[in-house]
C-alpha positions in Angstrom: 57.4 201.9 48.2 55.6 204.1 50.7 54.1 207.4 49.7 52.3 210.1 51.8 49.4 211.8 50.0 48.5 215.3 51.4 47.0 218.4 49.9 45.5 221.8 50.5 47.9 223.2 53.1 46.9 226.8 52.3 50.0 228.2 53.9 49.5 231.9 54.7 45.7 231.6 55.3 44.1 234.1 57.6 41.1 232.7 59.3 38.5 235.3 60.3 41.4 237.6 61.3 43.6 234.9 62.8 46.9 233.7 61.5 47.3 229.9 61.0 51.1 230.1 61.2 51.4 228.3 64.5 49.1 225.4 63.3 51.0 225.0 60.0 54.3 225.0 61.9 53.0 222.2 64.2 51.6 220.3 61.2 54.8 220.3 59.3 56.8 219.2 62.4 54.2 216.4 62.9 54.5 215.4 59.2 58.3 215.3 59.3 58.0 212.9 62.3 55.7 210.6 60.4 58.0 210.6 57.3 60.9 209.5 59.6 58.9 207.1 61.7 57.2 205.3 58.8 60.3 205.5 56.5 58.3 207.3 53.8 59.9 207.3 50.3 58.0 210.2 48.8 55.5 212.9 49.8 53.0 214.1 47.2 51.2 217.4 47.8 48.3 217.6 45.4 47.8 221.3 45.1 47.1 224.5 47.1 50.4 224.6 49.0 49.8 228.3 49.5 46.5 230.1 50.1 47.2 233.0 47.7 49.4 233.7 44.7 51.4 236.2 46.9 51.9 234.3 50.1 53.4 236.2 53.1 57.1 235.7 54.0 56.4 233.3 56.9 54.4 231.0 54.5 57.4 230.8 52.1 59.7 230.2 55.0 57.5 227.2 56.2 57.5 225.9 52.6 61.3 226.1 52.3 61.7 224.6 55.8 59.6 221.6 54.8 61.7 221.0 51.7 65.0 221.2 53.6 63.8 218.8 56.3 62.4 216.3 53.8 65.7 216.3 51.9 67.6 215.5 55.1 65.5 212.4 55.5 66.3 211.2 51.9 62.6 211.5 51.0 61.4 212.7 47.7 58.8 215.5 47.5 56.4 216.1 44.6 54.6 219.4 44.8 51.7 220.2 42.4 50.1 223.6 41.9 46.5 224.2 42.8 44.0 226.9 41.9 45.1 229.0 44.8 48.8 228.8 43.8 50.6 231.2 41.5 52.5 229.5 38.6 55.2 232.2 38.8 55.6 231.9 42.6 56.1 228.1 42.5 58.3 228.3 39.4 60.7 230.8 40.8 62.3 228.3 43.1 61.6 225.2 41.0 65.2 224.7 39.6 66.8 225.3 43.0 64.5 222.8 44.8 65.3 220.2 42.1 68.7 219.9 43.7 67.0 219.1 47.0 65.1 216.0 45.9 61.9 218.0 45.2 59.9 218.1 42.0 57.6 221.1 41.5 55.0 221.0 38.8 53.4 224.4 38.5 51.5 224.1 35.3 50.8 221.8 32.3 54.0 221.5 30.3 54.3 221.7 26.5 56.6 218.7 26.9 54.4 216.1 28.6 57.3 213.8 29.4 58.4 216.4 32.0 55.3 215.6 34.0 56.0 211.9 34.2 58.4 211.4 37.1 60.3 208.2 38.2 60.3 208.0 42.0 63.1 206.1 43.6 62.9 204.5 47.0 65.3 205.1 49.9 67.7 202.6 48.4 67.8 204.7 45.2 65.9 201.9 43.3 63.0 202.6 41.0 59.8 202.4 43.1 56.9 204.1 41.3 56.0 206.3 38.3 53.9 209.4 38.8 51.9 211.3 36.2 52.1 214.7 37.9 49.0 216.7 36.9 48.5 220.1 38.6 45.5 222.4 38.4 44.7 222.6 34.7 44.0 226.0 33.3 42.0 226.1 30.1 44.6 228.1 28.2 47.1 225.3 28.8 45.1 222.6 26.9 42.7 224.4 24.5 42.5 227.4 22.3 39.3 229.5 22.0 37.5 229.4 18.7 34.9 231.8 17.4 31.4 230.6 17.1 31.6 227.8 19.7 28.6 227.2 21.9 28.8 226.7 25.6 28.2 223.0 25.1 30.9 222.8 22.5 33.4 224.5 24.8 32.6 222.2 27.7 32.9 219.1 25.6 36.2 220.2 24.1 37.7 221.1 27.5 36.6 217.8 29.0 38.1 215.9 26.1 41.3 217.9 26.3 41.8 217.1 30.0 41.0 213.5 29.3 43.5 213.3 26.5 46.2 215.0 28.6 45.8 212.3 31.3 45.9 209.6 28.7 49.0 211.1 27.0 50.9 211.1 30.3 49.6 207.6 31.2 50.9 206.2 27.9 54.3 207.7 28.6 54.2 206.2 32.1 53.2 202.7 30.7 56.1 202.8 28.2 58.5 203.5 31.1 56.9 200.8 33.2 57.3 198.2 30.4 60.9 199.2 29.8 61.8 199.0 33.5 60.0 195.7 33.9 62.0 194.3 30.9 65.3 195.4 32.4 64.7 194.6 36.1 61.7 192.1 36.1 59.9 194.5 38.5 56.5 196.1 37.5 56.3 199.6 39.0 53.0 201.0 40.1 51.7 204.1 38.3 50.3 207.0 40.3 48.3 210.0 38.9 47.5 213.3 40.5 44.9 216.0 40.0 43.6 219.2 41.5 40.0 219.5 40.5 36.4 218.6 41.4 35.4 215.0 40.5 31.8 214.3 40.0 29.8 213.3 43.0 32.2 214.6 45.7 31.0 216.4 48.8 32.6 219.8 49.6 32.9 222.1 52.6 32.3 225.8 53.2 35.9 226.8 52.7 36.3 225.2 49.3 36.2 227.6 46.4 34.4 225.7 43.6 36.6 225.8 40.6 35.3 225.6 37.1 37.8 224.9 34.4 36.2 227.0 31.7 32.7 225.6 31.5 33.6 222.2 32.9 32.0 221.9 36.3 33.2 218.4 37.4 35.4 215.8 35.9 33.9 212.3 35.5 35.7 209.6 37.5 35.7 207.2 34.5 37.9 209.7 32.6 40.8 209.3 34.9 43.5 206.9 33.6 43.8 203.3 34.8 46.4 204.2 37.3 47.1 202.1 40.5 46.5 205.1 42.7 45.1 208.6 42.0 46.0 211.3 44.5 43.6 214.3 44.3 43.5 217.7 45.9 41.1 220.7 46.1 38.3 219.1 48.2 39.0 219.6 51.9 36.8 216.7 53.1 38.6 213.3 53.0 36.7 210.9 50.7 36.9 208.3 48.0 35.6 209.0 44.5 32.9 207.0 42.7 33.3 204.2 45.3 36.8 203.5 44.0 39.2 203.0 46.9 42.2 203.9 44.8 40.9 207.4 43.8 41.2 209.5 46.9 40.9 213.0 48.3 43.0 213.2 51.5 41.5 216.6 52.6 43.2 219.6 54.1 45.5 219.1 57.2 43.8 221.7 59.3 40.2 222.9 59.5 39.8 225.8 57.1 36.2 226.5 58.1 34.2 225.6 61.2 32.1 223.1 59.4 35.3 221.0 58.7 35.4 220.1 62.4 32.9 217.4 61.6 35.6 215.3 59.9 38.9 213.9 61.2 41.8 215.5 59.4 44.3 213.0 57.9 47.1 212.2 55.5 47.1 209.0 53.5 50.0 206.5 53.5 49.9 204.5 50.3 52.1 201.4 50.3 53.0 199.2 47.3 54.6 195.8 47.8 57.3 194.5 45.4 54.9 191.8 44.2 51.7 193.8 43.7 50.7 197.2 42.3 47.5 197.2 44.3 48.1 199.7 47.1 47.5 199.3 50.8 46.0 202.6 52.0 46.3 203.7 55.6 44.8 206.9 57.1 47.1 208.7 59.6 44.9 211.0 61.7 46.2 214.6 62.3 45.8 216.2 65.7 43.8 219.4 66.1 46.6 221.9 66.7 44.2 224.8 67.5 41.2 224.0 69.6 38.0 225.1 67.8 34.3 224.4 68.3 31.0 225.1 66.6 28.1 225.8 69.0 24.4 225.9 67.9 21.2 226.3 69.8 19.4 228.8 72.0 21.3 230.7 74.7 20.6 228.0 77.4 21.8 225.2 75.1 24.9 227.2 74.2 25.7 227.8 77.8 25.4 224.0 78.4 27.7 223.3 75.5 30.3 225.7 76.9 30.3 223.8 80.1 31.1 220.6 78.2 34.2 222.0 76.5 37.4 220.4 77.7 39.7 222.6 79.7 42.4 223.8 77.3 45.6 225.7 77.9 45.0 227.3 74.5 42.2 229.6 73.8 39.3 227.9 72.0 38.1 229.6 68.8 34.3 229.5 68.6 31.6 229.9 66.0 28.3 230.5 67.8 24.9 230.2 66.0 22.0 231.3 68.1 18.6 229.9 67.3 15.8 232.1 68.4 12.4 233.2 67.2 12.8 236.6 68.8 15.0 239.4 67.7 17.5 240.1 70.4 19.1 243.5 70.0 21.6 242.7 72.7 22.6 239.3 71.4 26.3 240.1 71.3 26.3 241.3 74.9 24.5 238.2 76.0 26.9 235.9 74.3 29.9 237.8 75.7 28.5 237.4 79.2 28.1 233.7 78.6 31.8 233.2 77.6 33.3 235.7 80.0 34.5 233.1 82.4 35.7 230.6 79.8 39.0 230.4 77.9 37.4 230.9 74.6 37.2 233.6 71.9 34.1 234.0 69.7 35.3 234.6 66.2 31.9 234.2 64.5 28.4 235.0 65.9 25.3 234.6 63.8 21.6 234.4 64.2 19.7 231.4 62.9 15.9 231.3 62.7 13.6 228.5 61.7 14.6 227.9 58.1 11.4 226.2 57.1 9.3 229.0 58.5 11.4 231.6 56.6 11.2 229.7 53.4 7.4 229.3 53.6 7.0 233.0 54.4 9.3 234.0 51.6 7.7 231.8 49.0 4.2 233.0 49.9 5.4 236.5 49.1 7.2 235.6 45.9 5.9 236.1 42.4 7.4 234.9 39.1 8.2 238.4 38.2 10.7 238.5 41.1 12.5 235.3 40.1 14.9 234.6 37.3 14.9 231.3 35.5 17.7 229.8 37.6 15.8 230.6 40.8 12.6 229.0 39.5 14.6 226.0 38.3 16.2 225.5 41.7 12.7 225.8 43.4 11.7 222.9 41.1 14.8 220.8 41.9 14.2 221.3 45.6 11.1 219.1 45.2 13.1 216.1 44.1 15.2 213.7 46.1 19.0 213.5 45.3 20.5 211.5 48.1 22.8 208.9 46.7 26.2 209.6 45.0 24.7 208.6 41.6 21.8 211.0 42.2 24.1 213.8 43.2 26.1 213.2 40.0 22.9 213.3 38.0 21.9 216.6 39.7 25.2 218.2 38.7 24.8 217.2 35.1 21.2 218.4 35.0 22.2 221.8 36.4 25.1 222.1 34.0 23.0 221.2 31.0 20.3 223.7 32.0 22.9 226.5 32.4 24.6 225.6 29.1 21.3 225.6 27.2 20.3 229.0 28.7 23.7 230.5 28.0 23.7 229.3 24.4 20.3 230.8 23.8 21.4 234.0 25.4 24.5 234.1 23.2 22.5 233.4 20.0 19.9 236.1 20.8 22.4 238.8 21.9 21.2 238.8 25.5 23.7 239.8 28.2 23.9 237.3 31.0 25.3 239.0 34.1 26.8 237.4 37.1 24.3 235.5 39.2 24.9 235.7 43.0 22.9 233.4 45.2 21.2 235.0 48.2 22.9 232.8 50.8 24.1 233.5 54.3 27.8 232.8 54.5 29.8 233.1 57.6 31.0 236.7 57.6 34.6 237.7 58.1 35.8 239.3 61.3 38.0 242.3 60.6 40.3 243.2 63.4 41.1 246.7 64.3 44.9 247.0 64.1 45.2 249.0 67.3 43.3 246.4 69.4 44.6 243.1 70.8 41.2 241.5 70.9 38.6 241.0 68.3 34.8 241.4 68.4 32.7 238.8 66.7 30.6 239.8 63.7 26.9 239.4 64.1 25.2 237.9 61.1 21.6 238.9 60.6 19.5 236.2 58.8 17.4 238.9 57.1 20.3 240.0 55.0 20.4 236.7 53.2 17.2 234.7 53.8 18.4 231.5 52.1 20.8 230.8 55.0 23.0 227.8 54.6 21.1 226.8 51.4 23.3 227.8 48.5 21.7 227.5 45.1 24.4 229.4 43.2 25.0 228.7 39.6 27.5 231.4 38.8 30.3 228.9 38.7 28.9 227.5 35.5 29.8 230.8 33.8 33.3 231.1 35.2 32.4 232.6 38.6 32.9 231.1 42.0 29.9 229.2 43.4 31.3 229.2 46.9 33.2 231.6 49.0 35.6 231.4 51.9 34.7 232.8 55.3 36.8 235.8 54.5 34.5 236.8 51.6 31.1 237.9 52.8 28.4 238.3 50.1 26.9 241.8 49.6 23.8 242.4 51.7 22.0 244.4 49.0 19.6 242.6 46.6 21.4 241.5 43.4 20.5 243.3 40.3 18.4 241.6 37.6 20.2 238.8 36.0 19.0 239.3 32.4 19.4 242.7 30.9 18.4 242.8 27.3 20.1 244.9 24.8 17.0 244.6 22.5 13.5 243.1 22.9 13.8 239.4 23.7 13.4 237.2 20.6 10.8 234.4 20.6 13.4 231.7 21.2 14.6 233.3 24.5 11.0 233.9 25.6 10.3 230.2 24.9 13.1 229.1 27.2 12.0 231.5 29.9 8.4 230.3 29.6 9.5 226.7 29.7 11.5 227.2 32.9 8.7 229.0 34.6 6.3 226.1 33.9 8.9 223.4 34.7 6.8 222.1 37.6 4.2 220.9 35.0 6.8 219.0 32.9 9.0 216.0 33.2 12.1 217.7 34.6 14.5 214.8 33.9 13.3 214.2 30.4 14.1 217.9 29.7 17.5 218.1 31.2 18.9 214.6 31.8 21.5 213.3 29.6 22.1 210.1 27.6 25.3 208.0 27.7 26.9 210.3 25.2 26.5 213.3 27.5 24.1 215.1 25.2 21.0 216.7 26.7 
């Protein structure tokens, strides 16, 4: 049984004013060739088939084209919804696509057996069982209850998702035993998911999703499936050093920083005698030439000379490092690229970050910082390098946010949306009447914490990251804590504790025990 694991296609995405239609068309053609060449039995798309809930018509056409071509090859397709996908959009054609050898799982079903799918091979014999779990929305698995604290909500949600996985896995195991009794063949069990697992590394284009107050799902809460196909993270990687728990990543670069990693799909093969899979990475070509150039003007000119000659125009992100303010920076960069077959989509200034941080911190006072900013300053003094340390850091941040939120709720304090002062790549907006675009120039002064995101808003249901199309406001965020009445003693105690955190044992305060309690 051979399965292709892919995810995060984001059909219909516009990248800094550019359509990705041509790239997606080439990718689907490439994928169809691989399905035919490797005699693939099933393709699993682990979420975010579309970029928005209302995809453009050409994106829907590509989607339908893929299903038709896969069906011609007698290959099964299993399509899971992601956080970008609309349940209604995917469900509208679900019944029709079922007649074309395609299973669409748009949301968590009230009848869990509908999410356990028996996959047949090309000979129409049972080959694998899949627990098809899409992006889980809180309303699908829990009901809100009055009086719950943030910690209670987080624990209840994590438990509900865990129980949902276990419920599906139990149904799959029962099917596995029945088929083994009838045929003597033990089928492998595959599980899917569209979420953030603890300890994974993200990219700029990933919108961090928080299922209610749950920031990341522990890897040891996944069922004991033979292979777990995950989506949402665009960078290919394993989870918790487990080779059978995988993110395959997006098939095309959805931000310039994703150029660092080779795009791929994963071929997962099970033999008739063993349920342990053999996993092979199939590298995907770069269908649109792109490059990220950094340095001073002389270094950027040298990097331009090193670019391979391409028939296609190369899309560029240019980050100029200089200690001087150049008022004619855009004109200088345009003159550098005038003779090259390139188009600068993104232009930003970058200054010495360390110098900026030192100058900023020298001018800061505690009155200008909220508790989250002070807490992040303290965290910056620690080392979190390994995967285990990164998981610990996530738990510490989540516990701090939950405690602060709980105190705020108890004392009647309004906790407004917290936006980190970061420097994202700004969107380039094309003028409709022009054929060419002008790059947006990013000023570092607008967001002094360039490329150092310390956002915590995701813990309260807001997005911690943004796509390149969503530039942050350049004005200074309003105060994060607006009190309806004088702050009670308990809230003051928390604020005071946070502001003196550098004199305390940080990990003793916010680390957790084995039961997940702070």
